[in-house]
C-alpha positions as semicolon CSV with decimal commas, in nm:
position;residue;x (nm);y (nm);z (nm)
1;M;0,237;2,982;1,647
2;S;0,121;2,620;1,640
3;V;0,112;2,420;1,961
4;M;0,103;2,041;2,000
5;V;0,058;1,849;2,324
6;I;0,140;1,480;2,353
7;K;0,015;1,333;2,679
8;N;-0,064;1,008;2,863
9;A;0,233;0,824;2,713
10;Q;0,286;0,487;2,879
11;Y;0,657;0,572;2,868
12;L;0,842;0,877;2,736
13;L;1,208;0,802;2,655
14;T;1,395;1,133;2,667
15;L;1,754;1,020;2,595
16;D;1,851;1,339;2,783
17;Q;2,175;1,369;2,982
18;K;2,020;1,185;3,277
19;R;1,850;0,931;3,047
20;R;1,517;0,995;3,217
21;I;1,216;0,784;3,132
22;F;0,880;0,937;3,227
23;K;0,601;0,699;3,305
24;D;0,270;0,856;3,202
25;G;0,478;1,113;3,016
26;A;0,390;1,425;2,824
27;L;0,557;1,696;2,618
28;V;0,464;2,025;2,456
29;V;0,578;2,145;2,113
30;K;0,556;2,504;1,991
31;D;0,614;2,532;1,617
32;D;0,918;2,306;1,565
33;R;1,062;2,302;1,920
34;I;1,001;2,113;2,243
35;V;0,916;2,363;2,517
36;W;0,812;2,134;2,804
37;L;0,823;1,768;2,903
38;G;0,752;1,566;3,213
39;K;0,469;1,366;3,367
40;T;0,114;1,418;3,243
41;C;-0,007;1,499;3,595
42;D;0,228;1,802;3,596
43;L;0,107;1,932;3,260
44;L;-0,086;2,260;3,294
45;M;-0,342;2,216;3,018
46;D;-0,498;2,558;3,086
47;E;-0,193;2,710;2,919
48;Y;-0,255;2,517;2,597
49;T;-0,628;2,552;2,531
50;N;-0,584;2,587;2,153
51;A;-0,325;2,314;2,116
52;E;-0,350;2,005;1,898
53;I;-0,379;1,716;2,141
54;I;-0,228;1,373;2,079
55;D;-0,344;1,113;2,328
56;A;-0,052;0,871;2,363
57;T;-0,231;0,623;2,587
58;G;-0,079;0,279;2,532
59;M;0,220;0,423;2,348
60;V;0,594;0,470;2,394
61;V;0,719;0,812;2,286
62;A;1,083;0,833;2,174
63;P;1,322;1,054;1,976
64;G;1,310;0,998;1,602
65;L;1,564;0,745;1,475
66;I;1,857;0,875;1,269
67;N;1,990;0,661;0,984
68;C;2,344;0,778;0,912
69;H;2,383;0,580;0,590
70;L;2,095;0,552;0,343
71;H;2,136;0,559;-0,036
72;S;1,806;0,704;-0,153
73;T;1,907;0,692;-0,521
74;Q;1,954;0,314;-0,497
75;Q;1,614;0,243;-0,338
76;L;1,476;0,105;-0,665
77;A;1,765;-0,143;-0,688
78;R;1,639;-0,349;-0,394
79;G;1,688;-0,719;-0,473
80;L;1,945;-0,663;-0,749
81;G;2,253;-0,706;-0,531
82;D;2,193;-1,034;-0,351
83;G;2,469;-1,291;-0,305
84;L;2,751;-1,093;-0,466
85;F;3,103;-1,004;-0,368
86;L;3,163;-0,630;-0,339
87;Q;3,354;-0,585;-0,665
88;T;3,079;-0,757;-0,865
89;Y;2,804;-0,580;-0,672
90;I;2,945;-0,233;-0,739
91;H;3,071;-0,264;-1,096
92;E;2,820;-0,506;-1,247
93;R;2,506;-0,397;-1,065
94;I;2,515;-0,059;-0,886
95;F;2,719;0,152;-1,129
96;P;2,517;0,034;-1,433
97;F;2,193;0,090;-1,241
98;E;2,293;0,442;-1,135
99;A;2,404;0,528;-1,488
100;A;2,059;0,423;-1,618
101;L;1,868;0,653;-1,379
102;D;1,717;0,973;-1,513
103;E;1,610;1,268;-1,299
104;E;1,254;1,149;-1,247
105;D;1,372;0,798;-1,158
106;V;1,589;0,949;-0,886
107;H;1,301;1,160;-0,758
108;V;1,069;0,860;-0,729
109;S;1,345;0,648;-0,576
110;A;1,400;0,911;-0,309
111;L;1,025;0,935;-0,239
112;C;1,018;0,557;-0,185
113;A;1,314;0,586;0,052
114;C;1,144;0,864;0,247
115;L;0,827;0,656;0,274
116;E;1,018;0,365;0,423
117;A;1,190;0,603;0,664
118;I;0,867;0,762;0,781
119;K;0,688;0,429;0,825
120;S;0,975;0,279;1,024
121;G;1,033;0,571;1,261
122;T;1,334;0,732;1,093
123;T;1,304;1,110;1,105
124;C;1,651;1,197;0,969
125;F;1,893;1,024;0,734
126;V;2,237;1,084;0,587
127;D;2,248;1,016;0,214
128;P;2,607;0,959;0,092
129;G;2,503;1,070;-0,252
130;G;2,451;0,982;-0,610
131;Y;2,358;1,196;-0,910
132;H;2,059;1,423;-0,982
133;M;2,065;1,498;-0,609
134;D;1,857;1,812;-0,661
135;R;1,564;1,577;-0,720
136;V;1,641;1,398;-0,392
137;A;1,630;1,734;-0,213
138;R;1,285;1,803;-0,358
139;A;1,163;1,458;-0,254
140;V;1,287;1,508;0,101
141;E;1,127;1,851;0,113
142;A;0,792;1,710;0,000
143;S;0,804;1,419;0,246
144;G;0,877;1,636;0,549
145;C;1,181;1,428;0,648
146;R;1,509;1,570;0,775
147;A;1,826;1,476;0,585
148;I;2,188;1,541;0,509
149;L;2,232;1,513;0,132
150;Q;2,549;1,491;-0,072
151;R;2,646;1,477;-0,435
152;S;2,871;1,178;-0,511
153;L;3,227;1,284;-0,599
154;V;3,457;1,052;-0,797
155;D;3,770;1,146;-0,990
156;L;3,971;0,821;-1,015
157;H;3,852;0,568;-1,271
158;S;4,150;0,341;-1,339
159;G;4,285;0,035;-1,165
160;G;4,007;-0,222;-1,183
161;S;3,667;-0,255;-1,342
162;P;3,573;0,060;-1,534
163;V;3,334;0,325;-1,408
164;P;3,056;0,399;-1,660
165;G;3,153;0,689;-1,882
166;K;2,845;0,882;-1,774
167;L;2,980;0,893;-1,418
168;K;3,340;0,995;-1,497
169;E;3,463;1,336;-1,384
170;S;3,792;1,511;-1,323
171;A;3,889;1,638;-0,978
172;Q;3,796;1,990;-1,087
173;Q;3,457;1,885;-1,223
174;A;3,378;1,683;-0,911
175;T;3,483;1,966;-0,682
176;Q;3,271;2,217;-0,870
177;A;2,965;1,989;-0,866
178;G;3,004;1,926;-0,493
179;E;3,044;2,293;-0,410
180;E;2,746;2,398;-0,620
181;F;2,528;2,141;-0,444
182;V;2,636;2,262;-0,098
183;Q;2,582;2,625;-0,194
184;Q;2,229;2,558;-0,315
185;Y;2,094;2,304;-0,067
186;N;2,266;2,354;0,267
187;G;1,992;2,491;0,495
188;W;1,714;2,414;0,245
189;A;1,355;2,323;0,340
190;K;1,356;2,557;0,640
191;G;1,676;2,402;0,768
192;R;1,557;2,039;0,749
193;I;1,807;1,969;0,470
194;R;2,180;2,011;0,509
195;A;2,435;1,952;0,235
196;W;2,779;1,795;0,278
197;F;3,063;1,676;0,056
198;S;3,078;1,305;-0,036
199;L;3,400;1,132;-0,137
200;R;3,242;0,822;-0,281
201;T;3,501;0,564;-0,179
202;E;3,859;0,551;-0,060
203;R;3,974;0,410;-0,398
204;T;3,790;0,647;-0,633
205;T;3,905;0,981;-0,494
206;S;4,246;1,140;-0,539
207;E;4,443;1,319;-0,270
208;E;4,393;1,637;-0,474
209;L;4,016;1,598;-0,445
210;M;4,043;1,511;-0,075
211;R;4,243;1,825;0,003
212;E;4,008;2,050;-0,193
213;V;3,699;1,898;-0,029
214;K;3,861;1,941;0,314
215;R;3,917;2,311;0,236
216;L;3,565;2,366;0,106
217;A;3,402;2,180;0,397
218;A;3,587;2,406;0,641
219;H;3,483;2,712;0,441
220;Y;3,115;2,618;0,439
221;Q;3,130;2,460;0,787
222;V;2,980;2,129;0,674
223;G;3,078;1,763;0,696
224;V;3,250;1,517;0,466
225;S;3,173;1,148;0,427
226;S;3,329;0,847;0,257
227;H;3,296;0,470;0,232
228;V;3,606;0,318;0,393
229;S;3,745;-0,035;0,437
230;N;3,418;-0,218;0,382
231;Q;3,581;-0,549;0,298
232;L;3,933;-0,691;0,318
233;D;3,950;-0,698;-0,060
234;S;3,882;-0,322;-0,062
235;V;4,178;-0,261;0,166
236;E;4,414;-0,487;-0,030
237;R;4,312;-0,326;-0,358
238;H;4,369;0,019;-0,206
239;K;4,721;-0,080;-0,096
240;E;4,798;-0,203;-0,447
241;L;4,684;0,126;-0,600
242;F;4,844;0,365;-0,350
243;R;5,194;0,237;-0,273
244;G;5,100;0,023;0,026
245;L;4,897;0,290;0,206
246;T;4,582;0,182;0,387
247;P;4,274;0,408;0,341
248;I;4,285;0,596;0,671
249;K;4,662;0,648;0,637
250;R;4,604;0,807;0,296
251;F;4,322;1,020;0,437
252;H;4,559;1,129;0,712
253;K;4,829;1,213;0,458
254;A;4,580;1,431;0,268
255;G;4,483;1,612;0,591
256;L;4,125;1,487;0,569
257;L;4,087;1,340;0,918
258;G;3,888;1,552;1,162
259;K;3,572;1,582;1,366
260;N;3,365;1,664;1,057
261;L;3,458;1,342;0,874
262;M;3,206;1,055;0,874
263;I;3,328;0,717;0,750
264;F;3,093;0,434;0,656
265;H;3,164;0,069;0,741
266;A;3,526;0,085;0,865
267;N;3,522;-0,292;0,907
268;H;3,891;-0,359;0,851
269;L;4,099;-0,088;1,013
270;T;4,452;-0,156;1,134
271;P;4,545;-0,074;1,497
272;E;4,727;0,235;1,371
273;E;4,422;0,347;1,176
274;I;4,199;0,294;1,479
275;E;4,422;0,527;1,681
276;L;4,403;0,788;1,405
277;V;4,022;0,764;1,399
278;I;3,997;0,803;1,775
279;S;4,255;1,082;1,812
280;N;4,100;1,285;1,528
281;D;3,739;1,237;1,646
282;V;3,638;1,082;1,313
283;K;3,276;0,961;1,321
284;V;3,216;0,594;1,232
285;V;2,894;0,444;1,093
286;H;2,845;0,071;1,154
287;C;2,611;-0,099;0,902
288;P;2,530;-0,448;1,039
289;T;2,243;-0,538;0,805
290;S;2,454;-0,447;0,502
291;A;2,751;-0,642;0,638
292;R;2,533;-0,943;0,707
293;A;2,411;-0,940;0,347
294;S;2,751;-0,890;0,185
295;A;2,961;-1,095;0,429
296;S;3,189;-0,801;0,510
297;G;3,317;-0,939;0,839
298;A;3,186;-0,642;1,038
299;L;3,091;-0,846;1,345
300;K;3,459;-0,926;1,397
301;A;3,559;-0,563;1,349
302;Q;3,667;-0,322;1,621
303;H;3,360;-0,097;1,643
304;L;3,292;-0,196;2,005
305;Y;3,655;-0,136;2,102
306;M;3,649;0,208;1,939
307;M;3,324;0,292;2,116
308;K;3,474;0,198;2,454
309;R;3,767;0,424;2,370
310;G;3,530;0,717;2,320
311;A;3,478;0,713;1,944
312;T;3,138;0,813;1,811
313;I;2,982;0,501;1,655
314;A;2,639;0,524;1,491
315;V;2,430;0,242;1,346
316;A;2,274;0,255;0,999
317;T;2,124;0,040;0,725
318;D;2,325;0,132;0,411
319;T;2,138;0,073;0,083
320;A;1,824;-0,124;0,004
321;A;2,018;-0,273;-0,287
322;C;2,247;-0,459;-0,048
323;S;2,095;-0,455;0,299
324;N;1,747;-0,503;0,149
325;T;1,605;-0,284;0,425
326;N;1,618;0,074;0,543
327;D;1,441;-0,015;0,868
328;M;1,648;0,114;1,160
329;L;1,473;-0,124;1,399
330;A;1,616;-0,411;1,193
331;A;1,961;-0,252;1,199
332;M;1,950;-0,207;1,575
333;Y;1,847;-0,568;1,631
334;A;2,123;-0,688;1,396
335;L;2,378;-0,539;1,636
336;T;2,287;-0,800;1,897
337;A;2,479;-1,057;1,688
338;H;2,794;-0,908;1,842
339;R;2,698;-1,091;2,161
340;D;2,720;-1,424;1,984
341;V;3,053;-1,340;1,822
342;K;3,196;-1,227;2,158
343;K;3,023;-1,513;2,343
344;D;2,909;-1,251;2,592
345;P;2,537;-1,169;2,648
346;T;2,628;-0,844;2,824
347;V;2,780;-0,691;2,509
348;L;2,586;-0,394;2,368
349;P;2,296;-0,362;2,613
350;P;1,979;-0,221;2,455
351;E;2,045;0,123;2,601
352;E;2,373;0,151;2,409
353;I;2,211;0,028;2,090
354;L;1,933;0,289;2,112
355;E;2,195;0,558;2,171
356;M;2,371;0,449;1,851
357;A;2,049;0,521;1,658
358;T;1,975;0,852;1,828
359;L;2,236;1,043;2,029
360;N;2,546;0,894;1,866
361;A;2,389;0,929;1,523
362;A;2,305;1,294;1,588
363;K;2,662;1,358;1,699
364;A;2,798;1,181;1,390
365;A;2,572;1,401;1,177
366;L;2,703;1,715;1,356
367;W;2,341;1,787;1,451
368;D;2,333;1,681;1,817
369;D;2,258;2,036;1,933
370;E;1,911;2,001;1,778
371;I;1,818;1,634;1,736
372;G;1,884;1,291;1,889
373;S;1,696;1,334;2,215
374;L;1,376;1,482;2,355
375;E;1,484;1,791;2,547
376;I;1,356;2,145;2,591
377;G;1,483;2,363;2,308
378;K;1,552;2,080;2,067
379;Q;1,371;2,009;1,742
380;A;1,048;1,812;1,780
381;D;1,149;1,496;1,594
382;I;0,934;1,237;1,768
383;I;0,801;0,886;1,711
384;L;0,514;0,712;1,887
385;F;0,507;0,332;1,913
386;N;0,179;0,149;1,960
387;T;0,241;-0,100;2,242
388;L;-0,097;-0,272;2,208
389;V;0,045;-0,516;1,954
390;P;0,199;-0,864;1,997
391;S;0,562;-0,752;1,961
392;W;0,528;-0,510;2,254
393;T;0,332;-0,745;2,483
394;P;0,405;-0,780;2,771
395;L;0,595;-0,460;2,838
396;Y;0,836;-0,454;3,132
397;N;1,128;-0,258;2,990
398;P;1,046;-0,016;2,704
399;V;1,408;0,021;2,588
400;S;1,467;-0,354;2,574
401;T;1,141;-0,417;2,392
402;L;1,203;-0,137;2,142
403;V;1,548;-0,274;2,052
404;H;1,487;-0,649;2,084
405;A;1,127;-0,702;1,980
406;A;0,957;-0,404;1,815
407;N;0,901;-0,399;1,441
408;S;0,824;-0,107;1,215
409;D;0,453;-0,193;1,198
410;S;0,425;-0,067;1,556
411;V;0,536;0,285;1,458
412;H;0,208;0,470;1,498
413;T;0,305;0,837;1,450
414;T;0,609;1,010;1,302
415;I;0,675;1,379;1,366
416;V;0,955;1,597;1,224
417;A;1,012;1,958;1,327
418;G;0,671;1,958;1,498
419;K;0,487;1,845;1,184
420;I;0,302;1,514;1,173
421;L;0,420;1,309;0,874
422;M;0,232;0,992;0,968
423;R;-0,053;0,927;1,208
424;N;-0,203;0,586;1,283
425;R;0,020;0,435;1,010
426;K;-0,122;0,671;0,745
427;V;0,139;0,891;0,577
428;I;0,001;1,243;0,543
429;T;0,269;1,419;0,340
430;L;0,285;1,176;0,047
431;D;0,041;0,967;-0,156
432;E;0,183;0,633;-0,047
433;Q;0,015;0,406;-0,302
434;A;0,088;0,637;-0,594
435;V;0,455;0,663;-0,499
436;L;0,497;0,287;-0,456
437;Q;0,321;0,205;-0,782
438;E;0,536;0,454;-0,972
439;G;0,845;0,317;-0,797
440;Q;0,767;-0,038;-0,908
441;L;0,706;0,073;-1,266
442;R;1,022;0,282;-1,291
443;A;1,238;0,018;-1,121
444;R;1,158;-0,231;-1,396
445;K;1,236;0,017;-1,672
446;V;1,568;0,121;-1,513
447;A;1,667;-0,244;-1,471
448;E;1,594;-0,301;-1,841
449;R;1,808;-0,003;-1,946
450;A;2,089;-0,119;-1,717
451;G;2,079;-0,473;-1,859
452;L;1,968;-0,616;-1,525
453;S;1,610;-0,718;-1,600
454;H;1,709;-1,086;-1,615
455;I;1,776;-1,094;-1,239
456;G;1,510;-1,283;-1,048
457;P;1,439;-1,603;-0,856
458;A;1,684;-1,894;-0,881
459;W;1,379;-2,120;-0,911
460;R;1,188;-2,144;-1,239
461;V;0,900;-1,899;-1,275
462;V;0,603;-2,043;-1,468
């Protein structure tokens, strides 16, 4: 049994039911679980003589951040989706890019995504899926991260710009591929990896596929996710294709709504759809950095209203190809723009924002019994922030500073399941420079194969 003791923390943010913050805090980890936490003066060190000691003097200790929407297979497409409307972005950039990826490209892309997660304090992410997802699973396993992985399922290809032939499947083929992925990877990497079913978007999945995925998810007791109502154009196009039905109404008709459904974006729901989401305990993932980049109108959406009504709303980054970042600290700060839209500085206090990246995210991921807070019996997914840096100085309120001022460079140590993935900004589980160099090389080659290598600065390069 391995034992780790973290002590002398300037502040320890538990996010437990009482939302306790320990000044001069400490906690004890045995193997992958937290077994004690409190004030350092109450820590009985004689009981842990052979423990690994982490001196957290000058640090804030917090639960690992959970990113409920991160496309690891699109990590190498960062910078290729700027300034585009959604239809152009998806059909002229992302689909061609994905179709040009081979297995090793996907593996390296996922390693790059895991690196960014580790270095920015994200200990768990939900990947809505792509192809060659077995290589993503192996990248996550090697990195030490925790993740929910899914294989992208698409069975409708008509009614708009074409889907690349390489990505076309029937409902039966998609169902089989999704089930095989869940069978093989749910519970993988000593339980750090879970596998769900991914209905890629509301417009590319049939009701037949929805019903079959609903049945299989119940059988395997896993979740289902889908992109829904990202932009107004998405909703209008959906109504044209499906006899006037809005996305959530069609999901409801197919029997898909339930507590194990996670929907991404949900920026343009009707009042009736909002009631269906709330009454069926559907989990909603708000992606403010993605919306800001693609002008989705999310800051005028009803996420705050749904949250006040008891809906589970998590915050996430989406894809590096659109959001240009997978830094959860950036996503959390982006939420503060709601205050400007509402003309109310009291909207979304920092405590609620941090909950959206930890507790709410864990609940959305159906993993809140083990992650999302620092409590006895839970998994030891922990991050340590160095407060002896400009962005943390002075420090009066650790929650406010974490949400409003901290940047990812202040993440000192990242721990998942009791294992240190990064210490003093040095990633231990991966060769950072080798991964990044390979990522840069492969990104250029994929862009060339996809016919996207011409994309670059608007200004002349000499």
